[in-house]
N, C-alpha and C positions, 0 to 999 in steps of 0.2 A: 230798715235801711237798705238791705240788699235789693228789695223790690224797687226802690226809687233809683238805685244805681242802674238796674236793668232797664228801667223806663228811659232814663237819661241816655244810656248807651244806644238805645234804639232811636229816640227822638232827635238827638243832636245830629247824627249823620243824615237823617232824613231831611232835616231843616237845611243842611248844607248841600243838598242835591245828591246825596249818596243813598242808595237803597240797600236794605238788608234782605238777603235771600239765604234761607237755611242757616242763619247764624253768622253768615259771612257778610262783610260790608263790600258792596259792589259799587264802583263809581258810575254815575249816570253821565255818559259822555255827551248827552244832549242838553244838560243843564245850562240854561241861559241862551240856548240857540232858538232857532225858529220853531214854533209849535208844530208845524207840519212835518219836520224832519225827525222828530222822536218816533212816531208810529210809522212814517213812510220815508225811509232814508233816501229813496230814489225819487222823491217828489219833484215835479217841475213847477217852479214857483214864479216864473215870469215868461212873457211872450211878447213879441212885437208884430203888429200887423203892418206888413210892408206897404200896402196900398194907402192906408190912412196915416201911417207914422205913429199910431197910438201904441204905447207900451203899457202892458198890464203887469202888475206886481202884486203878490200876496203879502200882506202886512205880517209882521212877526207873530201876531196872535193866531195866525193860521185861518182866520175866518173872513177877513176883510180883503176884498179885491179893489185895487185902485188903478186908475188910468191917468196917463199923462201924455202930452204931446209937446215936443220941443222944450221939455223941462217944466211945463206948466200943468198943474193938476186940472183934470177935467171932472172927475167924479170918483166917489168911493162908495162901495156897497158891502154890507155884511151879508155874505152869501148864505151863511147858516140861518140867519134871521129871515132872509127873504125866501129861501127855498126849503127851510125846515131841516131838522137833523136827519142824517141818513139812518136807515133802519139797521145797517150793519157797518162796522168799521168805526173809526174815530171821527168825530165831528170837526174835521179840518179839511181844507182844500189840499188835494194831492196832485192835481194836474191842471194846467192852463194851456190851451192851444188856440191858435187863430188860424183855423183851416177852412173857414167859410167866410166869404166877403161880408164885412160889416158886423160879424158876430164872433164871439169867443165861446169855446166849449170848456166847461169847468167840471171836474169830477171831485165830488165830496165824499169822504168816507170810502167805503169799498167800491161802490158803483153808482151812487146817485149822480146823474148827469144833468147839467144845467147849461142853458144857453144864455149868454149875456150880450145885449146890444152894445156895441162899442161906442156909439155916439151918445147914448143916454144912461147906460148902466142898468137898464131894465132887465130883470131876471125872469126866465121862464124854465120851469122844471120839465125836462124831457122824459125822465123816467129813472127807474132803478131796477137792477136785476134782483 
């Protein structure tokens, strides 16, 4: 009976978004938030290209990048599926930038860098440290 109580004491807090560390229950402040914010609290999850008016946003699952212009969806692409999982870091988008005309730079995990065509959503892996 004690064994089942111990299992329940661990399982129930985990199911509620609370983690157990060293016998202490620790609240997970990112439970229910954006998937990229758990591992990368400083993640940049949206960017707007001034020239084209296209706004890029990372979906809450942390892997899908979507584009819209004037409130109308243009495309959406699962960056992890298209570019593969990073060899280091968590498999979520942590940075979106529009610093090259017509393209966005996206960083996945620790350092996998991906270029995305703003007009089509085509993905090209640039490399990884």
